[in-house]
C-alpha positions as CSV (number, residue, x, y, z in Angstrom):
1,M,50.0,62.2,83.3
2,T,49.1,60.8,86.4
3,I,50.7,57.4,86.3
4,S,53.9,59.3,85.3
5,S,53.4,61.6,88.0
6,A,53.3,58.3,90.4
7,L,56.3,57.4,89.1
8,N,58.2,60.4,89.0
9,S,56.8,60.6,92.9
10,G,58.4,57.5,93.5
11,V,61.7,58.2,92.0
12,A,62.1,61.4,93.9
13,A,61.4,59.5,97.2
14,L,64.4,57.4,96.7
15,G,66.6,59.7,96.1
16,A,65.1,61.7,98.9
17,N,65.8,58.2,101.5
18,A,69.2,57.7,100.1
19,S,69.7,61.7,101.0
20,R,68.9,60.6,104.4
21,L,70.4,56.9,104.3
22,A,73.9,59.3,103.5
23,G,73.7,61.5,106.6
24,I,72.7,58.7,108.8
25,S,75.8,56.9,107.4
26,D,77.7,59.9,108.0
27,N,76.8,60.1,111.4
28,I,77.2,56.5,112.5
29,A,80.2,56.8,111.1
30,N,81.4,59.9,113.2
31,A,80.4,57.9,116.6
32,G,83.6,58.4,117.9
33,T,84.6,61.8,116.4
34,Y,85.4,64.5,119.2
35,G,83.5,67.4,118.2
36,Y,81.3,65.8,115.7
37,K,78.2,67.5,115.1
38,R,75.1,65.3,113.4
39,V,73.2,66.1,110.4
40,Q,69.3,65.9,110.3
41,T,67.6,65.2,106.8
42,D,64.6,66.5,106.4
43,F,61.3,65.8,103.9
44,Q,59.4,69.1,102.2
45,S,56.7,67.9,100.0
46,M,56.5,68.6,96.7
47,V,52.9,69.7,95.5
48,I,51.8,70.3,92.0
49,S,48.5,72.5,91.4
50,T,45.9,70.7,89.5
51,T,43.1,72.6,87.4
52,G,39.5,70.6,87.2
53,G,38.8,67.1,86.5
54,G,39.1,65.7,89.6
55,G,42.7,64.2,88.7
56,Y,45.7,64.4,90.7
57,A,49.1,65.0,89.5
58,A,51.9,63.2,92.5
59,G,54.8,66.4,93.2
60,G,56.6,64.3,95.1
61,V,59.3,64.9,98.1
62,R,63.0,66.5,98.7
63,S,65.1,66.7,100.8
64,L,67.0,69.0,103.2
65,S,69.9,68.3,105.4
66,Q,71.3,70.3,107.6
67,R,74.3,70.0,110.1
68,L,72.9,70.6,114.1
69,V,75.6,73.1,115.1
70,D,74.5,74.2,117.9
71,Q,73.6,70.5,119.9
72,S,76.5,69.5,122.0
73,G,78.3,66.0,122.8
74,A,78.9,64.9,126.8
75,L,82.2,66.1,127.9
76,V,84.6,63.7,128.8
77,N,88.0,63.8,131.1
78,T,91.3,63.9,129.9
79,S,94.5,64.3,131.4
80,N,95.8,66.5,129.5
81,P,95.7,70.3,131.1
82,T,95.1,71.4,127.3
83,D,92.4,69.5,125.8
84,L,89.8,72.0,125.8
85,A,85.9,71.7,125.2
86,V,82.9,74.6,125.5
87,R,80.6,73.6,128.1
88,G,77.8,75.9,126.9
89,R,77.2,78.3,124.1
90,G,80.6,79.5,122.4
91,F,82.9,78.1,119.8
92,L,86.6,78.2,120.2
93,P,88.7,80.2,117.2
94,V,91.5,77.8,115.4
95,A,93.9,78.1,112.2
96,R,95.5,75.6,110.3
97,A,98.3,75.2,111.2
98,N,100.3,75.0,108.0
99,E,99.0,78.9,107.6
100,V,100.2,79.7,111.0
101,Q,104.0,78.3,110.2
102,V,104.1,80.4,106.6
103,G,103.4,83.7,109.0
104,N,102.0,84.7,105.5
105,G,100.0,87.4,107.8
106,N,96.6,86.3,109.5
107,P,95.6,82.5,109.0
108,Q,91.9,82.2,108.4
109,M,89.9,81.8,111.4
110,L,87.9,78.8,112.1
111,L,85.8,77.8,114.9
112,T,85.3,74.3,117.0
113,T,83.7,73.6,120.2
114,T,86.7,70.8,121.4
115,G,90.6,69.7,120.7
116,S,93.6,68.1,122.4
117,F,95.9,70.7,121.8
118,R,99.6,70.0,122.6
119,T,102.6,72.5,121.8
120,D,104.9,71.5,118.9
121,A,108.7,72.2,117.5
122,D,107.8,75.8,117.8
123,G,106.0,76.2,121.2
124,Y,102.6,76.6,119.4
125,L,99.3,74.7,121.3
126,V,97.9,72.6,117.8
127,T,95.8,69.2,117.7
128,Q,96.7,66.2,116.0
129,A,94.8,67.1,112.9
130,G,96.7,70.3,112.5
131,L,94.5,73.1,114.3
132,A,96.5,75.7,115.9
133,L,94.4,77.2,118.9
134,L,93.8,81.2,118.8
135,G,93.9,83.5,121.3
136,W,95.1,87.5,122.6
137,P,98.8,87.5,123.8
138,A,98.4,89.4,127.8
139,L,101.0,92.3,128.1
140,P,104.1,91.9,130.4
141,D,102.6,92.3,133.0
142,G,99.5,90.0,133.0
143,T,96.6,92.1,132.2
144,M,94.9,91.9,129.0
145,P,94.6,94.6,126.1
146,A,91.7,96.7,124.6
147,V,90.9,94.8,121.3
148,P,88.6,95.0,119.0
149,R,85.6,92.1,119.7
150,D,83.8,91.9,115.7
151,T,87.0,91.0,114.1
152,A,89.6,88.7,114.2
153,D,92.5,90.5,113.2
154,S,93.9,90.8,116.9
155,L,93.9,87.3,117.9
156,R,97.5,85.1,117.5
157,P,98.4,81.8,117.8
158,V,98.9,80.8,120.9
159,R,102.7,80.3,122.0
160,I,104.3,78.0,124.9
161,D,107.7,79.2,125.7
162,A,108.6,76.7,127.9
163,N,112.4,77.4,128.3
164,A,111.3,81.2,129.9
165,L,111.8,82.4,132.4
166,S,109.9,85.0,134.9
167,G,110.7,87.4,137.7
168,Q,108.6,89.9,139.6
169,P,110.3,93.2,140.6
170,T,108.3,93.8,144.4
171,T,106.5,96.9,144.3
172,Q,103.9,96.5,147.6
173,M,104.9,95.0,150.9
174,S,102.0,95.0,154.1
175,L,103.8,95.0,157.5
176,G,101.2,93.9,159.9
177,I,103.6,93.7,163.3
178,N,102.6,93.9,167.2
179,L,105.2,96.5,169.4
180,P,104.9,95.7,172.8
181,A,103.7,98.4,175.2
182,T,105.6,97.8,177.8
183,A,108.8,98.6,175.9
184,T,107.4,102.7,176.1
185,A,107.0,102.3,180.2
186,A,108.7,104.5,182.1
187,G,112.4,102.9,183.3
188,A,111.8,100.4,180.9
189,T,115.6,99.5,179.2
190,V,115.7,100.9,175.5
191,T,115.3,97.5,173.9
192,P,115.1,98.2,169.4
193,E,113.2,95.5,167.9
194,T,114.5,95.0,164.2
195,L,112.7,92.9,161.3
196,S,114.1,92.0,158.0
197,V,111.8,91.9,154.8
198,E,113.0,90.6,151.6
199,Y,112.2,92.0,147.8
200,I,113.1,91.4,144.5
201,D,114.5,94.1,142.5
202,N,114.4,95.0,138.6
203,L,116.6,92.4,138.0
204,G,115.2,89.5,140.2
205,I,118.2,90.1,142.5
206,S,117.2,89.3,146.1
207,A,117.4,92.6,148.5
208,N,116.5,93.4,151.9
209,V,114.3,96.3,153.8
210,D,115.9,96.3,157.0
211,I,113.4,97.9,160.0
212,T,114.3,98.8,163.0
213,F,111.6,100.1,165.3
214,T,112.9,101.8,168.8
215,P,110.5,102.6,171.8
216,T,110.6,106.2,173.1
217,V,110.9,105.3,176.7
218,P,109.4,108.4,178.9
219,G,110.3,109.8,182.7
220,A,106.8,108.9,183.6
221,G,103.9,106.6,182.3
222,Y,104.3,105.6,178.9
223,S,104.9,107.4,175.7
224,N,102.9,105.2,173.2
225,E,105.7,105.7,170.6
226,W,108.4,104.5,168.6
227,R,110.5,105.3,165.8
228,M,110.9,103.6,163.0
229,V,114.0,103.2,160.2
230,L,114.3,101.7,157.3
231,R,117.3,100.7,155.7
232,D,117.6,99.5,152.2
233,S,120.9,96.9,151.8
234,A,121.4,97.2,147.9
235,S,122.1,100.8,148.8
236,G,124.8,99.8,151.5
237,G,122.1,100.1,154.6
238,A,121.1,103.8,153.3
239,V,118.2,105.2,155.2
240,V,115.3,105.3,153.1
241,G,112.3,106.1,155.4
242,D,112.4,107.4,159.1
243,Y,109.6,108.0,161.0
244,V,108.0,108.5,164.8
245,L,105.0,106.1,165.5
246,A,102.2,107.5,167.5
247,F,99.4,104.8,169.6
248,N,96.3,105.4,170.7
249,D,95.7,104.4,174.4
250,S,91.8,104.8,174.5
251,R,89.8,102.5,175.8
252,T,87.7,101.9,172.4
253,A,91.0,102.2,170.3
254,G,93.8,101.2,172.8
255,G,97.0,99.7,170.3
256,T,95.8,101.1,167.3
257,L,98.0,103.8,165.4
258,A,97.0,107.3,166.3
259,G,99.6,109.2,164.1
260,V,102.6,109.0,161.9
261,T,105.2,111.7,161.9
262,T,107.6,111.8,158.8
263,F,111.4,112.9,159.0
264,T,112.9,111.5,155.8
265,G,110.7,108.9,153.1
266,G,107.8,109.4,151.7
267,A,105.1,111.1,153.4
268,Y,102.3,109.0,155.1
269,D,98.9,108.4,154.1
270,A,96.5,108.2,156.5
271,A,94.0,107.8,153.9
272,T,95.7,104.1,152.7
273,G,97.9,103.5,155.8
274,S,100.9,103.8,153.7
275,V,104.2,104.8,153.3
276,I,106.5,105.0,149.8
277,V,110.0,104.2,150.0
278,D,112.5,104.3,147.2
279,V,115.2,101.2,147.3
280,D,117.8,100.7,144.6
281,G,115.4,99.5,142.3
282,G,112.0,101.6,142.5
283,P,110.0,102.6,144.7
284,I,107.9,100.4,147.1
285,E,104.8,101.1,148.7
286,I,104.9,99.8,152.4
287,N,101.2,99.4,154.6
288,I,101.4,99.9,158.6
289,G,97.8,100.5,158.7
290,Q,95.6,103.4,158.9
291,P,95.1,104.8,161.8
292,G,92.6,103.6,164.5
293,S,92.8,100.4,162.3
294,R,93.5,97.0,164.2
295,G,95.2,95.9,161.1
296,G,98.8,96.8,160.4
297,L,101.1,97.9,163.3
298,T,99.3,97.6,167.1
299,Q,101.0,98.1,170.6
300,L,100.1,96.0,172.6
301,S,100.8,93.9,175.4
302,D,104.9,92.5,176.3
303,K,105.8,90.8,172.9
304,F,107.0,91.9,169.5
305,A,105.3,89.6,167.1
306,P,105.5,89.7,162.9
307,L,102.0,88.6,162.8
308,S,101.8,89.0,159.3
309,I,104.2,90.6,156.9
310,S,103.1,89.7,153.1
311,K,104.3,91.5,149.9
312,D,104.5,91.1,145.8
313,G,107.1,90.2,143.5
314,S,108.8,86.9,142.9
315,A,112.1,85.5,142.2
316,V,113.1,84.5,138.7
317,G,111.9,80.9,138.1
318,N,111.4,78.0,135.4
319,M,108.2,77.0,133.6
320,T,106.8,73.8,134.7
321,A,103.1,73.9,133.4
322,V,100.7,75.4,131.6
323,E,97.0,75.5,132.7
324,V,93.7,77.0,130.9
325,D,90.7,78.4,133.5
326,E,87.4,78.5,133.0
327,N,87.2,82.2,131.7
328,G,89.8,81.2,128.6
329,F,93.2,82.6,130.9
330,V,96.0,80.6,129.6
331,L,98.1,80.4,132.4
332,A,102.1,79.6,132.9
333,V,103.2,78.3,136.3
334,F,106.8,78.4,137.5
335,D,108.5,76.3,140.1
336,T,108.9,79.4,142.4
337,G,105.0,79.0,142.9
338,V,104.2,82.0,140.8
339,T,101.4,82.2,137.9
340,R,101.3,84.6,135.2
341,R,98.7,85.2,132.5
342,I,100.3,84.6,128.7
343,F,96.7,84.3,126.4
344,Q,93.5,84.9,126.4
345,I,91.1,82.6,124.6
346,P,87.3,84.3,123.6
347,L,84.6,82.3,123.1
348,V,83.3,83.5,119.4
349,D,79.3,83.3,119.3
350,M,76.8,84.4,116.4
351,P,72.9,84.8,116.3
352,N,72.4,81.3,114.2
353,P,75.2,79.2,114.3
354,N,73.2,76.4,112.4
355,G,73.6,79.1,109.1
356,M,77.6,78.3,109.7
357,T,79.4,76.6,107.1
358,G,80.9,73.2,108.1
359,L,84.4,71.9,106.8
360,D,86.8,69.0,107.8
361,Q,88.3,68.2,111.2
362,Q,85.0,69.4,113.1
363,T,85.8,73.0,112.2
364,F,83.1,75.9,110.7
365,V,83.1,78.8,109.5
366,P,80.5,81.9,109.6
367,S,78.6,82.9,106.5
368,P,75.5,85.0,105.5
369,K,73.5,82.6,107.0
370,S,74.8,82.3,110.6
371,G,74.8,86.6,111.0
372,P,78.2,88.3,111.9
373,F,80.0,87.0,114.9
374,F,81.4,88.6,118.7
375,L,84.7,87.7,120.4
376,W,83.2,87.2,124.2
377,D,85.4,87.1,127.3
378,A,84.2,82.8,128.5
379,G,81.3,83.4,131.1
380,D,79.9,86.7,129.1
381,G,77.1,87.5,127.3
382,P,75.6,84.1,126.3
383,T,78.6,82.1,125.8
384,G,79.5,79.2,128.8
385,S,82.9,78.4,129.8
386,V,86.3,76.7,128.8
387,V,86.8,73.7,130.5
388,A,90.4,72.7,130.5
389,F,91.0,68.4,131.0
390,A,88.1,67.7,128.6
391,Q,87.0,66.7,125.0
392,E,83.4,67.0,124.1
393,E,82.0,63.7,122.6
394,S,79.8,62.9,119.4
395,A,77.0,64.5,119.2
396,T,75.8,61.4,117.5
397,D,73.0,58.8,119.5
398,V,73.5,55.3,117.7
399,A,70.0,54.3,119.2
400,G,68.5,56.8,117.8
401,E,70.4,56.6,114.0
402,L,69.6,53.0,114.0
403,T,66.2,53.3,114.7
404,D,66.0,56.2,111.6
405,M,68.2,54.2,109.6
406,I,65.1,51.7,109.7
407,K,62.6,53.9,108.9
408,T,64.6,54.5,105.8
409,Q,65.0,51.7,104.4
410,R,61.3,50.4,105.1
411,A,60.4,54.1,103.5
412,Y,63.1,53.4,100.7
413,S,61.7,50.0,99.5
414,S,57.8,51.1,100.2
415,N,58.6,53.6,97.4
416,A,60.5,51.3,94.7
417,K,57.3,49.5,95.1
418,V,55.6,51.9,93.9
419,I,57.7,52.2,91.2
420,Q,57.2,48.6,90.4
421,T,53.4,49.0,90.7
422,V,53.6,51.7,88.2
423,D,55.5,49.7,85.7
424,E,52.8,47.1,86.2
425,M,49.8,49.7,85.3
426,L,51.7,51.1,82.3
427,Q,52.0,47.4,81.1
428,E,48.8,46.6,81.4
429,T,47.8,50.0,79.7
430,T,50.0,48.4,77.2
431,N,48.0,45.1,76.6
432,I,45.1,47.0,76.2
433,K,46.2,47.3,71.9
434,R,46.6,44.0,72.3
């Protein structure tokens, strides 16, 4: 019995070392595969209980292999803006491109840590191996909708419309203008100051808000008062706002806005420093500054100076590039200089990544052993960040694998020697009869 157990133990050892060699072979074969996670094979002893007599029966050994999904390779730079990798914890959600193209329900969510994504004929971001990137589509204004984070049902294939045009209407303006204090002195010539500020209407057409500042000239001293009239060029020059501006002349707040009297247009809001006027395309909020503030409109010295004019909105432009930032937002860049958010790529995490089921093309699917998954914003919770212009190298250490190969080969040879020795002992036992 003892000799037979030694034979069985040697056979089990040959099988265990062969399994380990298979894992090493797989690791070395994928040393140049982006995103590959190495396989580790561990041995566990098997002990057979013995009862009395002082004999010992060998139980042998068995091997257990596990893919170390939580181990990452180094990140290498590339020239493609949609080559993506994960720095830190988390996985990119992808799906098989053929399932996306069929469009029969939601494709199965697979997970990977890197991919070289490029647009296909339909505009989807896919890898050469046929994996389509998944994300949440943004709303038309670029904001992200509220979505459930414990399911993949709200994920959609990331699709880039290279022929898309983009234009945003102007809804806000900010005027940083200095009016000459000397123009409100007694005896000064009434000389209006004019300024036109462009805005974009709802159809992407350019129009102007024409602003006229007319000083009030008193009989003596300084009036420190101006009349501001706003006209809309798209409405045939109709007046959309008429206000009287009073400026402070105190030692501490001289030149700042003291108050605004409204004749027509939206009332001045001292809390925000804004007025709202209705142009042909809709309301525009114009910030002229809060009372006592050095920003916005001021009245100092003898120069009319438009110091800072800003506004939102943009003219219609063509898409020229696509970028992905570290938070996973897919951004469309237009030739007007506007950048618009079109998708968000979440990072998927679960309690035990090593418990996931491995598939081909360096992809994984959650399993009961991995625990439930959750879709995080990149950088939130335990997840890392998304890195563009990068791919993750294989986690294989070739030098370490070759060292393990030598050890495995020696162990295999030694166990083969055990089997040979047991065979010789059995032969000797047989020879006793002769």
